[in-house]
C-alpha positions, 0 to 999 in steps of 0.5 A, spaced: 454 596 501 459 590 499 464 588 505 471 591 504 476 586 502 481 585 507 488 585 504 492 579 503 498 581 507 494 582 513 490 576 513 497 572 512 500 575 518 494 573 522 494 566 519 501 565 520 500 567 528 495 561 528 500 557 525 505 558 530 500 557 535 498 550 532 505 548 533 505 549 540 499 546 542 496 539 542 488 542 541 489 547 536 482 548 535 481 555 535 487 556 531 485 552 526 479 555 525 482 562 525 487 559 519 481 556 515 477 563 515 484 567 513 486 562 508 479 562 505 479 570 504 486 570 501 485 572 494 492 570 491 493 563 490 500 562 491 499 565 498 493 561 500 497 555 498 503 557 502 499 559 508 495 552 508 501 548 506 505 551 512 499 549 517 499 542 514 507 542 515 507 544 522 501 539 524 505 533 520 511 535 523 508 533 530 505 527 527 498 529 527 493 529 521 492 536 519 485 539 519 486 542 513 490 537 509 485 537 503 484 544 503 492 545 503 493 540 497 487 543 494 490 550 494 496 547 491 492 544 485 488 550 484 495 554 483 497 548 479 491 549 474 492 557 474 500 556 472 498 551 467 493 555 464 498 561 463 503 556 459 508 555 465 508 547 465 514 547 470 511 551 475 504 547 474 508 540 475 511 543 481 505 545 484 502 538 483 508 535 485 507 539 492 499 537 492 501 530 492 506 530 497 502 533 502 496 529 500 500 522 501 504 524 506 506 518 510 504 521 517 496 520 515 497 514 511 503 510 514 505 512 521 498 512 524 492 507 526 487 510 521 488 514 514 483 519 511 484 515 505 482 509 507 476 512 511 473 515 505 477 513 498 473 517 493 472 523 498 479 524 500 482 524 492 476 527 489 480 534 488 485 530 484 479 529 479 477 536 478 484 539 477 485 540 470 493 539 471 492 532 475 487 530 469 492 532 464 498 528 468 494 522 468 490 523 461 490 517 456 496 518 451 494 511 448 498 506 444 499 506 436 498 499 436 494 494 440 497 488 444 499 482 440 496 475 441 501 471 444 506 468 439 504 461 436 511 459 433 516 460 439 516 461 446 513 467 449 518 473 451 516 475 458 520 481 461 519 481 469 520 488 472 521 491 479 525 497 482 529 495 488 524 490 491 523 483 488 521 480 495 515 477 492 518 475 485 522 469 487 517 463 485 514 467 479 521 468 476 523 461 478 517 458 474 518 462 468 525 461 467 524 453 467 518 454 463 519 451 456 513 456 453 517 462 456 523 466 454 524 470 461 528 476 462 528 480 468 530 488 469 531 491 476 530 499 474 534 501 480 540 496 478 540 497 471 545 503 469 541 506 463 534 506 467 537 507 474 538 515 473 531 515 469 526 511 473 525 516 479 523 523 480 515 525 481 516 532 478 519 530 471 514 524 470 508 529 471 511 534 467 513 530 461 505 528 460 504 536 461 508 537 455 515 539 458 521 535 459 522 533 452 529 531 453 527 526 459 522 523 455 527 522 449 532 519 454 526 514 457 524 512 450 531 510 448 532 506 455 526 502 454 524 501 447 529 495 446 526 492 452 519 493 449 521 491 442 524 484 445 518 483 450 511 480 448 509 481 455 512 485 461 510 484 468 511 490 472 511 488 480 508 494 484 504 499 482 508 505 484 514 508 481 516 502 476 509 502 473 509 510 472 516 510 469 514 504 464 507 508 462 511 514 460 512 511 453 508 507 448 509 500 449 507 498 442 504 491 441 507 489 448 502 487 453 503 490 460 501 487 466 502 491 473 501 487 480 499 492 486 500 489 493 498 494 498 502 500 500 501 503 492 494 505 494 497 510 499 501 513 494 501 518 489 503 513 483 496 511 481 493 518 480 498 520 475 499 513 471 497 513 464 493 506 465 491 507 457 498 503 457 496 498 461 493 492 459 492 488 466 492 490 473 493 484 478 491 485 485 493 480 491 486 482 495 479 484 493 479 489 499 485 492 496 482 492 489 475 495 492 479 501 496 484 502 490 478 503 485 474 507 489 480 512 490 482 512 482 475 511 479 478 511 472 480 504 473 472 502 473 471 506 466 469 501 460 476 502 457 480 501 463 485 495 464 482 489 466 482 488 473 484 481 476 485 478 483 490 473 484 493 471 490 500 472 492 506 467 490 507 464 496 511 457 498 507 455 504 509 447 504 515 448 507 512 451 513 508 445 514 512 441 520 511 438 526 510 442 532 514 443 538 512 440 545 511 447 548 508 450 542 501 450 545 501 457 549 506 461 544 502 466 540 506 468 534 506 475 531 510 475 525 512 482 522 512 488 527 516 493 523 510 498 521 505 501 525 500 498 521 502 492 524 499 495 531 503 490 536 500 494 542 494 491 540 497 484 540 500 486 547 493 487 550 491 480 547 497 477 551 495 481 558 488 478 557 491 471 556 495 472 562 490 474 567 487 467 566 493 463 565 500 465 566 503 460 561 501 464 555 507 468 552 508 472 545 513 471 540 515 477 536 518 476 530 522 481 525 525 488 526 522 493 530 519 500 528 523 505 526 522 512 530 525 516 526 521 518 520 516 522 524 513 524 530 507 519 530 512 514 529 516 516 535 510 516 539 508 509 537 515 507 538 515 510 545 509 507 547 510 500 545 517 500 548 514 502 555 509 496 555 515 491 553 519 494 558 514 491 563 513 485 560 519 482 557 523 481 564 518 476 566 518 472 559 511 474 557 514 477 551 520 475 547 523 479 541 526 474 536 528 480 531 529 478 523 530 471 522 532 467 516 528 461 518 521 463 519 519 456 518 523 453 524 521 459 528 513 457 527 514 450 529 514 453 536 508 457 535 501 454 537 497 460 535 499 465 530 496 472 531 494 478 526 494 485 530 494 489 524 490 495 522 491 494 514 494 489 510 494 486 503 494 479 505 498 478 511 504 473 509 506 472 516 499 470 518 498 465 512 505 462 513 503 461 520 496 458 518 500 453 514 505 451 519 499 449 523 498 454 528 491 457 530 490 463 526 487 469 530 486 475 525 483 482 527 478 485 523 483 490 520 480 497 521 482 500 514 477 495 511 472 493 516 465 492 514 466 493 507 464 488 502 471 485 501 475 485 508 478 481 512 472 477 513 472 475 506 479 473 505 479 469 511 474 464 514 469 467 518 471 463 525 478 466 524 476 473 525 475 477 531 474 485 532 476 486 539 482 484 544 477 480 548 474 476 542 481 474 540 483 472 547 477 468 548 478 465 541 485 463 543 483 460 550 478 456 547 483 453 541 488 451 546 484 448 552 488 442 550 493 440 545 489 435 542 484 441 541 489 446 538 492 441 534 486 439 530 484 446 529 491 447 527 491 442 522 484 445 519 488 451 518 494 448 515 489 444 510 486 451 508 492 455 507 495 450 503 489 448 498 488 456 498 494 460 498 500 455 496 504 456 490 502 449 487 495 452 487 496 459 485 501 458 479 496 456 474 492 462 475 499 466 473 500 461 467 493 463 465 494 470 465 501 471 463 501 466 458 495 468 454 491 462 455 486 466 459 486 474 459 479 474 463 482 471 470 477 476 474 473 475 480 465 475 479 465 481 482 468 485 477 463 486 472 458 489 478 464 494 480 465 497 473 457 498 473 456 501 480 
């Protein structure tokens, strides 16, 4: 005799009691299991998504990673697919939007020291690849004509696009503004009065490829067509909102190049982007390419954009200055405004150093962590402030705050530390190395042990795993100023010959000017065939 189905209403009441209990305890194991059982047996798709979403929101609100995060976003995807099948494109887009906002909420990926996406990129995103709605939102719509070859009878017209963040574009735009073979234009989508109101809104960018938002699509076409008709090549900074927006329309014969740094891989944007309208993707680190292609495997398909690894555009020569007399015992940490920088790890290193020699001190450069975005951020901020309150009065730690003269600050730093759990390339560390400070780099946990990681980006002897190893490297490198200075000179030489713009810019010329569209690392073919 079949087991009778428990009414959804009763299951929902039990589930919501479990959610209420989860919101009151730090160890909601039993309540989470009750919720899971109830939600599994609820038949109504909308109710199931609501129950799991409410539970996830309760945990996220407390700064915790929900046990049912993947089932919660998967339930929204299931509802989206049912609405798309029923012909309700708007409801389907809305549900997909909710699923993405759950899956890529900042608490699991930004405000904690590990992320379920970095732990298992392919597994965490797998439900997106089985959802009819998610697949249709990112389905290739293609282009009517292939990208044209670079012009032979006039300068190449290059359009550089960003959306309110041109932090790493200065050297790129400066070079091509003064290049005889290039006619340059720049477009900040957030500042342009025509594109600013259009280049935002995840839901409508999803709904358009689902077949809705016709008026919005026409407005985007009208706004972008003049720029695309003018340009031979478009270089889009950040593989996020700007890149997704640019691919809403057929680029025609214009070549589209997108650069991805780091944070984009922890957002929904690569998962809803039409990559058939992108010709090249530039990664600033091979470990970010590895993580991103694992999370978005269609980037390894035969018809995917060409994938490139090019170092960031950095002016490092200005950091190569004589060290101050007291630099030897000063450990620098440049950039502390994100939990991913994990400055508490740096404090642990400092404590170990000062247990051996009280002359060591830590100089922290940059704005502090904002406690407001989430309970997880507030908890980390509180713990950090408590530790700093014990160290600052003695002078063991000095917080400098933001500086307009980082090169001048680094002249007083003998050791540069990277305490981060994840980075793209860690510009502050590279600047410190260029300055002649001895680099000590934590093996960033988000990518540690993978084929590409901190250990493949930097020389092996720079990298440490534990605070104890970091302290031992610093003690050995600073046993005398002569030893420290020699190690610093070697680091500076490596940084300048590897990452400085004078070295890197030829790679950008080959990519953007069409001299060589195969600026790929040797591992790309292996990645595509894997």
